[in-house]
C-alpha distance (Angstrom), angle and dihedral (degrees) to the residues before:
residue distance angle dihedral
M1 . . .
N2 3.78 . .
I3 3.82 108.2 .
Q4 3.78 123.8 175.4
I5 3.81 123.4 -163.2
R6 3.80 117.9 -153.7
P7 3.82 140.4 153.2
E8 3.79 114.7 -85.0
Y9 3.78 120.7 -93.4
K10 3.78 122.8 -143.2
N11 3.82 91.6 -108.1
D12 3.86 90.6 54.7
I13 3.82 93.8 70.0
S14 3.82 98.8 95.6
A15 3.82 92.5 44.4
I16 3.82 90.3 49.8
S17 3.82 91.3 52.1
M18 3.80 91.6 47.5
I19 3.83 93.4 49.7
N20 3.80 91.8 49.8
D21 3.81 91.7 47.7
M22 3.82 90.6 49.4
A23 3.80 94.2 45.9
F24 3.80 94.5 48.4
G25 3.81 96.7 34.9
Q26 3.80 92.0 -127.2
E27 3.80 141.2 66.3
N28 3.82 97.8 -113.2
E29 3.80 97.1 93.5
G30 3.81 94.1 45.2
N31 3.79 89.8 50.2
L32 3.81 90.7 46.5
I33 3.80 91.3 56.6
I34 3.80 91.9 48.7
K35 3.82 90.0 51.9
L36 3.82 94.4 43.9
R37 3.80 90.0 52.1
K38 3.84 87.5 63.0
N39 3.82 92.7 51.1
R40 3.82 113.7 103.2
N41 3.82 88.7 -129.4
F42 3.84 93.6 59.2
I43 3.80 110.2 130.3
K44 3.80 107.5 -150.5
D45 3.82 91.9 -169.1
L46 3.81 89.8 59.6
S47 3.81 96.1 54.0
L48 3.80 99.3 89.2
V49 3.79 131.7 179.2
A50 3.79 131.2 -156.4
C51 3.78 112.9 -138.5
M52 3.77 133.3 -166.8
G53 3.77 103.1 -164.3
N54 3.80 105.2 -44.6
E55 3.81 94.3 -26.4
I56 3.80 121.3 100.7
I57 3.79 108.1 -136.5
G58 3.81 102.7 166.3
H59 3.78 144.9 17.9
I60 3.80 140.3 -164.1
L61 3.78 129.8 -171.8
F62 3.79 130.7 -165.3
S63 3.83 116.8 -166.4
K64 3.79 131.5 -170.8
I65 3.78 114.2 -102.8
I66 3.77 135.2 174.1
I67 3.79 127.6 -130.1
K68 3.78 103.4 -150.9
N69 3.78 128.8 -161.4
G70 3.78 110.8 173.4
N71 3.80 105.5 -63.4
E72 3.80 93.7 -12.9
E73 3.79 119.8 95.1
F74 3.79 128.6 -171.8
E75 3.78 123.1 -168.5
S76 3.79 119.7 -130.8
L77 3.80 139.2 149.0
A78 3.77 132.0 -105.6
L79 3.78 117.2 -143.8
A80 3.80 101.8 -144.6
P81 2.90 137.6 166.5
M82 3.80 114.6 12.5
S83 3.78 119.5 173.4
V84 3.79 143.5 170.0
I85 3.78 124.6 -171.8
P86 3.82 106.9 -92.0
E87 3.83 98.4 -115.6
L88 3.83 90.9 56.3
Q89 3.80 98.5 44.0
G90 3.79 116.0 121.2
L91 3.81 94.8 34.4
G92 3.82 97.3 100.9
I93 3.81 97.4 -98.2
G94 3.81 92.5 120.0
S95 3.81 89.9 48.9
E96 3.79 90.7 53.4
L97 3.81 91.2 49.0
I98 3.81 90.4 51.5
K99 3.82 94.2 46.4
K100 3.81 93.3 48.2
G101 3.80 91.7 43.2
L102 3.79 92.8 51.6
Q103 3.83 90.5 47.3
K104 3.81 90.9 50.4
A105 3.82 92.7 46.4
T106 3.82 89.8 51.2
K107 3.80 91.0 48.3
L108 3.82 89.8 51.7
G109 3.82 90.1 54.3
Y110 3.79 101.7 -104.6
E111 3.78 113.1 146.9
S112 3.82 105.5 -162.2
V113 3.80 145.0 18.9
I114 3.80 131.4 -152.9
V115 3.80 122.8 -157.4
L116 3.78 135.5 -178.4
G117 3.76 101.7 -153.4
H118 3.76 151.2 115.0
E119 3.81 111.9 -37.5
N120 3.83 92.3 -141.7
Y121 3.82 96.5 48.4
Y122 3.80 109.7 45.3
P123 3.82 98.9 47.4
K124 3.82 88.9 71.7
F125 3.82 85.1 69.1
K126 3.84 89.2 51.3
F127 3.82 96.2 -99.8
T128 3.80 112.3 151.1
P129 3.80 131.5 -173.9
A130 3.82 107.9 -68.9
S131 3.79 88.1 -136.5
Q132 3.83 87.3 74.8
F133 3.82 85.3 68.9
Q134 3.83 93.3 40.5
I135 3.79 89.3 -110.7
T136 3.79 115.1 144.3
C137 3.78 135.8 -162.6
P138 3.83 118.9 -119.9
F139 3.81 90.1 -128.9
E140 3.80 136.3 39.3
V141 3.81 112.9 -77.7
P142 3.81 133.7 146.9
D143 3.79 110.8 -87.5
A144 3.81 92.5 -125.8
N145 3.83 91.8 58.4
F146 3.81 98.9 51.9
M147 3.79 106.0 74.6
A148 3.79 142.4 171.5
L149 3.78 135.0 -157.5
E150 3.78 128.5 -162.6
L151 3.81 108.9 -139.1
E152 3.77 87.1 -174.7
K153 3.79 114.7 41.7
G154 3.80 111.3 -107.1
S155 3.82 94.2 10.1
L156 3.82 92.4 126.2
K157 3.82 95.3 40.8
N158 3.81 94.2 105.3
V159 3.80 97.4 23.8
Y160 3.79 119.6 103.9
G161 3.74 137.3 147.3
C162 3.79 140.9 77.0
V163 3.80 124.4 -40.2
E164 3.80 116.2 -117.7
Y165 3.79 110.7 -155.7
P166 3.80 121.9 -160.1
K167 3.82 109.6 -86.3
E168 3.82 89.4 -109.8
F169 3.83 89.3 73.8
N170 3.83 89.9 64.6
D171 3.82 90.6 76.6
V172 3.81 94.7 57.5
């Protein structure tokens, strides 16, 4: 299977929404991406699509977030959402999106990533429970599902606090 990963193009927007809606079985994720795209902190280079030929079959988005501890703020990224069309899930397309996304985020100078995801999937990319870094989620989630990754070794050593997601995440 020949899969190519590239940044989104403007004319990919409707396909990206459709893939997210199909993958999650609802319109929330597609709507989230549309709203995040309007946020001033949207990072176009970190909205990546997986293509098979000319067809978009997957998508991943990394958004700027803040880890806040009192008056201290630390910038990080949230990996959310990530989707692959249902009939192609389990073939490694999501893994390729994550690997390329993490490489791109590192190249752009970001030092860490936070994800709320499946506790048996994300650890293979070296994500560990965020609680190990004293980083908390703003809402109730199982500890094993709220994870962090240092893109630069030691970047979360002195970072602790609660993640603040862009307001657009409140609607999901």
